[in-house]
Structure formats: C-alpha cells, structure tokens
N, C-alpha and C positions, 0 to 999 in steps of 0.2 A: 533476363533472360538471353546466351547467346545466342546470334542468330546463324541459320544451318550456314554451311562448310560451299564454298565457289570453287572453283581454277584455279588457279594463280601459274604462271609463272616460274614453269624448273628454274632453279638454281646449282646446276650439275658443276663440280667440276674439275676445273681442267684437265685434262686429259695430260698423261704422265708425270706431274706432282696430285694428285688425289687427297685431299685431307682425309684427315680418321671420324669418325661418325660415333654417336656413343646415344644409345639410346635406354636412356635409364630406365628401372622399373620407380616412379614413381607418380601415383595414380592419383587424380586429384580427389579426396577425402569427402565423404559423404557428400557429395556432388550428384544430384539425376543427372547420368546421360543414355542421354533419349539416344536411340538408334530406329532405322526403316531398313529394312530388308527385305527384297523383291525377289522372286524365282520363277525363273521358267521352264520347267524338264519336256521334252518331247521324246515322242514316240515314233522313227518311222518304220515299215514296214510292208512291205509287198502293195510299194503303191500308195498306199496311208498316211493320213497324220497325225498323229494326236496331239495338244500337248493342256501343262493343266499350267495354273497361274500360284501363286501362292506371296499373302503379302504380310510381315509381321512388325510389330511395331516392340521394340524392348527395351526397358528402363533397370540400366544397372544404377550398384555404387558398390565404390571399395573402402572399406573400413580397416583399422588396423584390425591385427585379434595374433596369440597367440605368438609374440617376435615374428605374425607377417600378417598376411591379410586375410578381409576377406570377403569373397565376388557375390553379391548377390544381383540377381536378376530374374526379374518378370518380368512375363507378357500383359504388352497392357493392347495388344490389339490381335488377332491372325484370322487371316480369313482365305477360303481359296476357290479358285474358282476351277470351270471346265472349259474350254469355247467360249467365252466370255457368259456360261450363266455356271451361281452362290454355288458352290456346296458345302449339305451343310454336314462337318467330318465329330467325329466323339475324343480329338484327337489335338482340334484347336479348343474344343471348352477345359481337358484336360488340364495340356500346358497354363489356362488364365488362370486352373487354382492354386498353382504352388509355386512359390518363387524356388528357384536355382541357388539352392549355400554350395560354393567349391571356396575352398584353406587355399589360399598359396602361401610360397616359401616367402623372404623378405627380398626376392631378387627376382619373387616373380614366376616359378616354379611350378608344376602343378603339385600339389601334395593330394586328393580327396576332395566327391562331394561328400559333405558335408549332413544333410536332406538324404541320399537316393532312393526312400522306404514311402518319400510322401508321393510320388508318381502314381504309383498304386493304388496308395490311397483314397487319392483323387480321381482314377478312374473305378472305385465303387462306387463316389458320388457321381456318379455319373453317369452308369448304368447301370439298369435297371435289373435287378437279381434274376436268375436261370438266365440269362441271354448272353451264349457264347462272347468267350474275352478271348480268348491262348492267341494270335496273334498280338490285340492289342497289351495284352501282362506280360509279355513277352517284349515290346517293344518297350515297356515303362520298370522293366523290373531293375532292382537295386542297380546289377553289374549292366546292366545296359545303358543308364546313365550317368556311368561312369566312368563307364568304355567312353560315348560319345559326347561327353563334356571334355575329359584328357584327349582324347584327336583332337579333334576342333581345334583347343586351345593350341596344342604343339604342331597343326596344321599352319595359324593364325602364328604364333610365337617365338616355337620352339627354337632353340641354336641364336636368336636374337637380343636380347637381353643383358641387360647388363656385361659388355663389349663392344673394342671398337672395332666397326667393320668400315670395308673400302667403297670406292665405287668400284662393282664388276663380283667384289664376293657371292661366295654361295650359301644358303641356309638351307636346312631342308625337314619333311615333316611329312607325314602319313594322312590323305586324306580320303574319301571314300563319301557315293552316294550312291540310296538304291533303285534300281533296275530288276520291274520284276518280281524276280524268284528269289532274285542275287543281287548282287553290288560293284559297281566297279571301284577296285583300290587303283593307287597312284603314289608314285610320290613328286609331293608341290614341290617346287626350289623357285628361292626366293631370291632373286638379281639384287644386289645393290646399283640403283641409278643416280642414288643426287641426293640432294637434297629441298626441299619446296616451301615457301612463304603461306600456310593456313591464315583463315579466321583463328585457328587455336595456337598459334604460332610457326618457329621451323619445325619441317616436317621430314620427317626417311620417308623416300617411296623407295616401294620394289615393282620390278616384274616379277613376271607369275608364269610359268612353265611345267607341264606332265612329264615325271618322266615315266615312263611302262616296266621300267628294265634296270639292276643297275648297270655301266659298267663296267667292263673290269678293273679299271682305273680306276674305281667309287674311292674319295678317300675316306680312313675311319670313320669322321661326322656322316657322313653318306649313312652308314654301312651301320651305328649306333644309333642313326635314326627311325630303322627302316626295324633294328631289333629290338627299340622299344615299347614300339609298335606292335611287338609282337613275332614281327618275322611276315606278315600276312604276302598272296601268291599275290603279284601284280597282275592290273591286265594287260592282256597286248596289244598293240595299237592305240591307246589311250592319249587327244593329244591336249592344250588347251592354251592358254593366255588368260594373264587381266594382268593387273596392277595392284598395289597395296598403297595406301602410306599411313603411315601412321607419329600424331606429334610425337616431341619430341622434351620438351618441357615439362610439361604433365604426359605422362603416358595416357592420349586420349586415340584409338583407334578412329580414319578420317574420313577414309572411306578406300572401300573395298571390292573392288569386280572382276569375276572371276566366268568363262568357259570357258564348258569340259566340254567332250567330246566322245565317244565310242562304241565302237558295233561288238556288238551279241550276241552271237549264232546272225541270224536273217536281220536283224533288228541294230535300227542306228540312236542310238541315244543322247541329249545333247541336254547339260544342266549352262544354266545361265544365270548370276546370281552380284546381286550389286545388295552394298552395302553402305549408307551414308551417315554420317553421323546430325542427327536433328538439331539438336538440344544438349548446351551443357550449363547443366543447371552455376549462378551465378556464387563468388564464396558467400558466405554470409559473415 
C-alpha cells in the first residue's frame, strides 16, 4: 500500500518562460483509492456561533467501460459531530448502503450517474415505513444525485483535463453548499501555480478562489461553465481560498483544501473542507 501523502517543495517554472503542463485523464485501473474528507460548517448570527463537523472516508475505483470509464465510489466511514458531540444522521447510514456509479468519457468528461435510483432504495431500507421523509427523498432523488455528482466533478476538474496548461492560466467550475433553507452558489476559479513532487509523482498545483459574479470581460470558457451548470444565480459577496493538487502520471487527486465564506441575511456561513489521499492500492 502507498503511504500517506506529504507536503513537498513546489517546483514552479521560472517566470517569463513557463512550460506547458498537461493533466491527462489516465486513472489507475482497478486500484482502490482511499480519500478522507474533513468538513466544518460554521454559522455566526446574533452574537452566537454554531459549528458542525463531518468526516467521511471514501474508496474509489476506475474501470474501463464502453469506450470510457466507470467510477465507483463507496463510503467506508461517515460521522458527524456538533459542538464535539456525535450526531446520528440518516444520511450517513444511507450513504454507506450504496456505491455511487458514474460513467465518464474517455477524456474524463462527466457522462451520467449509472445508478441514480439506488439512493431512494437505500433510504427506504433505513427509514421505518410511515415516517416522514420528504426532505430526504428530495435529497436522494435521482435528479438530485445526478446534479450533485455532475456539479462536484465539474467544480474539481471541469476544463482541466486533456489540455496544455500554463502557469497563471484559469479554469472554472460552479460549486455550492447548503445554508439553512437555501444554498450558497459561486464560480470556483482554479489558477495553475506550477507543479510539485508528491508521493504519487509529479503533480499539478492550483490555487482556488471564488467569483460571486461574472466580470464584464469574462472569457467564453467562463460563461460556458456557468451555462453548463444551468446558469444559477451566484451569491453576492461570497469569498474563498484554497489549493488543489492532482498527480499527472496517473490521474490521482492528492489533496484539496477550500474555505468558503458567505453572508446570507444577518448570518455568516463558513465551510472549510480538506480532502487528502490516504492510500492508493498497489498495482497487481
């Protein structure tokens, strides 16, 4: 098994003559990729502060399928705490009961969720008959599963794959997170800062920031990213910062950190998320 990843010295090309780098979509075939995500969502309102923490461990495999790829991701562990106290949630139980299967094109483009109906099937296994499940049914509906998976893939990799990238180049994807009865929506801008040597080999390094509106001189690719996400209204005043590192030999997400802040009404919301590769199964 591969060891946990560790920070390494950045190898940014010299200014003035940056060499193009290319992020090929060449995932490790049938090798279990274990990732751990830690998220903290904080609400500040009226002088009070409330936080909840979520931890999730996922195992992902890529296999060739229909001239492309199938991504299968299962939840190995999931838990939530609020103020340090464990919270039992139906969502954690449901997520652990079915693997998400996603069809990707040969170049890594998102195609569809293969099993969008399994979320509701798992929900009905968990919730006793007769208990209200309206909000949960909406969350695990086929359309919601499809939309969340498509948006998450675009936010992480949209515009990045199978192309030459230079230092300072931007790519974009639309992302969001729930707040109260609504959601914060923003354009995530990734900027190539260079490369870094990691335990998974040479990796592309990108800084992350949010856009809460399209600039007047927005390039066509940025406008297309927003249109591809359905043209949602962006949340005014949202800000964020973070970093994303993806290995280039095999397509392996090494680590990603993102902190998003937004003011909604009188409340201020902050979502801080860190995802890190824990283990990549050795080739057989």
